[in-house]
N, C-alpha and C positions, 0 to 999 in steps of 0.2 A: 850696862856692859857695852862699851864701845865696840863697834864692828870695824875690824881692820879691812882695808881694801874695798870698802863699800862703793866709793865713787868710781874706782877702776872697774869694778864688776858691773857697774851700771852702763858702761860703754857698750854700744851696739854689738861689737864683735865678741866681747867677753860675755855679754849677757846671754848669748846663745849657748854658752857652756852649761847653763842650768837645765837646758832641755835634754842634756845627756844623762841626768840623774836617773837611776833605776831604782824601782821599789818593787818588793814582792810581799806576799801575805802568806802566813801559815796560820790556819784556823782550825781549832779543835772543837769537836762537838760530840757529846755522848749520844749513842743510839739508845732509845727507850721504847718500850711497848706502848700501845694505845692507852694503857692505864697509867703510864708515866713511870713504870718500873724499869730498872736498868736491864737492857737487853742481855740475855744469856746466850744468844746465838753467836757462833763464831764469825769472825770477819768474813763477809761473803766472798767466795771465790770469784764471782763475777765482777768484783771490784779490783781483782788482781792480787798480786803478792804485796803484803805489807812490808816485806824486806826490800824489794827492788823497784816498786812502782815509783815513778818520779813525782806524781801529784796526789795520790791517794794512799795513805798509810794509816797506821795506828800509833797512839802514844802509849800510855801506861797499860791500858786495858784493851781487850778484844773489842769492847764496846765504845772505846774512845777514838773516834775517827780523827784524822788530821789531813786537811787539804792544803796543798802547797802550790802556789803559783810561781812561775819563773820570774826573774827580774825583767820588768817591762818599763816602757817610757812614760806612761800616764796612769793616774789612778783609775780612770775608766777602763783601760785595757786590763789591768789586774782584776778589777771587779767583774768584767765580762768573763774572764777565764774562771774565776771563782764561782760565778753563777752557773756556768756550764757544768762544772764539777758537781755542784749541788743537784742540778737537774738530772744528771746521769745517775748519781747515787740514789736519789729518790726512786728512780725507775728500777732499782735493784734490791731495795730493802723491804719490799712488801708494805705492811701497814705500820712499820716502825717509824718513829719520828726522830728528828735531830733536836736535842734539848738546846734551847736558845740562850740559856743563862750560863754564866760562869760557874755559879754554885750549883751542885748537882741536885737531882731529884731523889726518888726513892732508890737508894743503892743497896739497901740491905746490910747485913753484917759483913765484916771484912772478908771472910771466906767465900761470900757470895759474889765478890767482884772478880771477874775472870781476868787474869793477867794475860797480856798480849803474847802471842806465839808467832814465831818467825821461821819455822821449819827446822830441819836438822843440821844445817851447815854450822860450822864453827862460829861464824859471825852472827847467824840467827840465834844460836844457843846463847851466845854472850848477851844479846839484846834482851832475851827473856830472863836470864839470870839477874841481869842488872835490875830489871823491874821487880823480880822477887825480892831483891835486896832492898829496894825502895819501900816495898810493902812491909818488910821485916823491920826496917829502921823507923819508919814514920807512920805506918798504918796505910792500908790501901785506900781508905776513904779520901784522904788528902789528895791522892793521885788522880782522883776522878774530876778534880776542878779543872775547868777549861779556860782557855784564853786566846787572844790574838797576838801573834808576833809580827812585827813590821820590820822588814829587811830593807836597808837603805844604803846605796853606794853612789859615790860621785865618779864621773868618768875620768879616764886617764888624761884627757885633754885639759880638764879642770885642774887636776893635780900638777900637770906640767906648767900651766899658767901660774898657779899659786907658788910653785917651787921657784919659778923665775922672779915673781913679784917679791918674794921674801929673801931673795939672794942666797938661797941655801946651797951649800956645797955637798950635802948628803946625796947618796944615790936616791933616785926618785922613790924606789920602794920603801926605803927607810924613812924618808920624809913623809910619805903617805901614812905609814904606820904611826909615826910620832904624832902627826896631826889628827889621826883618828882617835888616839888616846887623849888628845886635848879635848876633842868633842865629847868623849866618854866622861871625862871629869866634870865638864860643865853640865852634861846631861844629869849626872848623879846629884849635882847641886840643885837642880831645878825640876826633876821629874815628878816631884810632889804635885806640880801643876797638872800634869797629865792624869794623875789619879783623881784629882779634884774634878777636872773637866769631863772625864770619860768613865770614871768609876760607876759601875752599874750593878754592884753586888752589896747592897746595904742590909740584906735579910737572907735567912737560910731556913730550911725545914728544921723543926725542932729535933728530929731524929738524927740529923747530921752531927750534932754535938753531944749525943748521948755518951756519958762517961768521960767527958772532957770539960775542963774548966774553960769558961767562955766569957762571962761578964755581960752577956747580952740580955735584953729585956723581951718579955712576951709582946708580940705585935697584936695578938688577938686574945680574947678572954680564955680560949681553950689552950693557948700556948702552942698551937700548931706551927706558928712561925715565930722566929726570934730575930731581933734586929738591934742596932744601936741607932738612937734617934738622929744623930748627925753623921752616921757612917757614909762612906763613899764606896769602898771596895774591900769587903771582908776577905776576899781572895788574897789580897796583899798583906793581910794581918796574920795574927797568931793561928787562926783557923785554916789558913791557906798555905801558900808556899813560903813558909817560914820554919826554920829548924832551930830548936834550942841548942843542939850540938854545934850548928854552924855559927852561933853567936860568938864562939871563941875564935872564929876565923876572921882575920882582917886582911882583905885582898888589896894589894897596892896597884893603883891604876896610873902611876906616874910614868911608866914606860913598859914596853913589852917584856923586857928581861925580868923586871920585878913581878909582873903579872904571872909570867910563866913559872917563876921560881916559887911563888906563894902557892899556887894551885898544885903544882907537881909535888911539893912537900906535903900538902894535905892529902894527896892521893897515895903517896909512897909510904908515909909513916903510919904505923898501926895506931888506932884510936881505941883506948881501953874498953869502953862499953861494947863496941862492935867486935873487938878481938875476943871478948868473952862469949859472944854469940857463936863465933866460928864461921868459917867459910862454908862448911858443909853441916848438914843436920845430923841427927843421931843415926839416920839410915844411910849416911854417906852421899846424900844428894846435895848438890850446890844450892845454897839459900842466899848467897850474896857473892859478888865477884871478888871482894877483898875485905880486909878489916881496917882500911884507912878511913879517915874522917869522910872522904869522898871516894866512891868506887871509881868514878870517872869524872871528868870536868863538868859534864852536863848536870851532875847532882848539885852543883853549887847554884843556889837560887839567887840570881842576880837580875835586876831590872833591865840590864843591857849587857850584851856580850860582843866583843870583837870576834870576827869570824873570817875564815878562809875555807872554802870547800875542801873537806878531807878526802883523800883517795882511799881506795879499798884497803882496809887493814891499818890505816893511818889514824892516830888520835887527832882530835880537834886541836890540841895544844901543839902537836908536832906540825900540823898544817900551818899554824901561826908562826912557829919557830922557823920553818923552812921557807915560807913565802910571804910572811907579813900579813897585815890586816887588809882584807879585800872589801869587806862591808861590815856594817854593824846591825845587830838584831835587837830591836826594842821589845821587851818582854813584860811590861807592866800594864798591858791593856786588857780590860775585861771585854768579853763579848757584849756587843750592843744589842739587847733583846728587842729594841725597836726597829732594827734593820734586819731583813731576812738573811743578809750575808754576814752579819755581826760587825760590820764596819761600813762606812760610806766614804764617798769621794771628798766631802768637805773635811772630814776628820783626817783623811790622808794628807790633804793639802796643809792642814794645820801642822801635822807632824813634820812635813817637809820644811816648813818655816822654822819650827822649833829646833830641828836638828841642824839646819844651816846656821841658826843663831848660836847654837852650842859650838859650832866649828869656828865661826868667825870672831867670836868674842875672846878676850883674854882668858886664859885658863891656867891659873897658878897650880903648882904641885900641891898635893894634899898630904896630911899626916893622919895619925890614928884618931886624933880628936875630931878631925873633919869627917872621918869615916863614921864615927859614932853619932855625930850630929845628923848625918844623912839618915841613919837608921832611926833616930828619934823623930825626925820630921816625917818619915814614912809612917811611923806608928801614929803620930798625931793626925795626919791627913786621912788615914784609914778609918779611924774611929771617931774623929771629931772634925773632919774636913769641912762639913757644912755649917759648923758653928760660926756665926758672923763675927764673933769676937776672937776667933782662934789666932794664936800667935805661933810663929815658927822660929826655929833657931836660925839666926842670920848674922854672919860676921862677928861671932862671939857674943852677940846679944840676942834680942828677939824682935820680930817685926810682924805686924798684922798681915794675915794671908792676903787680904784684898789689896793692900798697898803693894806688896811684893808682886802679886799677880798682875796688877795694873801696870807696873813698871816693865815687867817682862813683855807684856803685850805691846806696850808702846815701843819697846826696842825691836820687836819683831815686825812692826808695821813697814819699815823700809824694805825689809826682805820680802814681804808679801808683794810689795810694789815691784820689786825686781822680778819675781816669778811671773807676775801679771804682764810685765813688759816683755818678758821672753815669749810668753804664750799669746799675747795680744788680747787679753780679756781681763776681767776683774774677779775671777773665781777665788784667788788666794786672799785678796783683801776681804771678800765677803766671808770666807771661812774664818778669818781672824775675828771679824765682828760678831759672828755667831757665838764664838767662845767668849768674847768680851761680855756679851749679854748675860752669860752664866755667872761671871764674876760680879757684875753690878747687881745681879738679882732680877734682871728683867725677864729672864727665862730660867726654867728649872734645869738643874743638872740631870743626867740620866737616873742617878740614884734617887733624887727627890721626886722625879716624874714617876718612877716605878712605885715608890711608897704611896704617893698620892692616888694613883690608880687602884692600888690594893685597898686603900681605905675607902675610896669612893664606891668601889664595887663590892666591898665587904668580902674580899677574897684573901685567902692565905697565900703565902709565897708560892706554894705548890700549885694551887688553883690558877693563880695569875700566870705563872710560867707555863703551865700545861696549855692554857688557852693560846698563849703566844706561839708555842711550838706547833699547835694545830693550824693556826693562821699562816705561819710560814710554810708549813707542809703544803697547804693548799696553793700558796703562791708559786711553789715550784712544780707541783704535779699538774697544775693547770697550764703549764707552759712546757710541754715535752720537747725534747731536742728533735731536730730534723733527723731523718734517717742516716744521712752521711755522718753527722756528728755522733749519733748513737753508735754507729759502727766503728768510728774512730776510737771512742773510749773502750769499746769491747776489744778492739785490736790491741790497745795499750795494755789492757788487763791480761790478755793472752800472752803478749810478749813479756810482761813482767813475770808471769808464772814460769815461762820457759827460762828466763834469766835466772830465777831462783834455783831451778833444777841444775843449771850450769854451775852456779856457785856451789851447790851441794856436791856435784860431781867433781869439782876442782879442788876440794879440800885435801890437804896432805898432812900427815902426822896426827897426833892426838890433840884433843881440845886443850889439854894442859899445856902442850907445846905452843899452841896458838895464843893462849892467854899469857904465857910467859913472854913471848915475843912482843905482844901488845903492850904489856906493862913495862918492858925494858925501855920503851920510848920515853916514859916519864922520867926515868933516871937520866937519860940523855938531855932532856929539856932543862934539868937543873944545873947543867954544866955552864 
């Protein structure tokens, strides 16, 4: 894939534009007991309000924490913030641990998984009902799977430079949105590489698949663990964030208008199986927000999303329609159980190179056949990604994974050099070579490393993961925050609780009125 503007970007003045890139991390982790069972305790008040806290919240469950860093200038800065959040959290959760794997531990039956609560405000009630709907539609177990999201944005100075280089007469905001969609299409063509390189979920506890078709094999003679011999990330397969209902949905990424129209239609039109369930249960209590194929846009399971921060009461799609794309969110990354933070700096640098590669390369428009090819490649890489003979769909034919991967890495090498030129070191080039060694077989992928350790130690998935959780717990509790930092986080928690009370006091009208106004935005987005 040729890179446009490579020589121009290598000039000293334009090279500095790369230092304006901002990246942020969203990291999910289950709280578990010392025995490895899912924590049944509510979200600790000392961590603040899950509704209004900027950096500590919950995802599906009360037990599923989500840590969020702001957009910052370097991988190290993001990781330092994430580290401090972990250290504060460990000071507040007693003897509980944070599960370090994407695939969960002992979660019990569906009713035993506590759905997240966000208080009595209209917005908080909506967030809880949305999660009840997810549990109703897909089962709660699937929603306990955790991951890492990587947020990436290029600075306005870069977009102005590129806008001028390409001689565009579009308004700068429209140009930026169009080019972010170019990035997204190329990402979708190639993100199988990220699943291969960073997939760290080749096995699960046998209990996780009880009553479900899975096609996995016993890892041990007792069948405590199940796996696929060449798997990379079961999280990204049928057992994870994959929906049979959503297989009918083809989302167009050719431009913002098509993207909005497709998703708004999926939200606004009733879907027969969910319509039969009803919005409310027999007792008149909400059990889902709507009967559409999607309750809201977040229900669409995508490896990447275009984003613009939504304002209070604004849908994510309305934010895009009103202000265009501000950043992209990479969603196909497993937690790295070998890193206490679930991600490290060399992985982040590789992601920077990969995303810039997706932006600067040619990005043809796609059709339905291309969409299905992407889905098929994801399925192949999830279950057979470490098979040395694996072929992927490529340009209407097939190509060996190692050949395609090697070419992508070769194409990324000049971009790594650009980043290193901007920062005055060789960290990006080294991050690229670390990943190349996984493709050539010189080093193991995280999935292969994990299975090898389980076999060498004679451990089940649960035993291996529980040991890692305890090791990471010790890593954080042995490094307590200084008093000023501890007080800072306590203050943030208190302020978030006060903000939640203000949100609750500010509600007007009924919840039904609030919900109606919220959903009216999706009709507007289809115009």
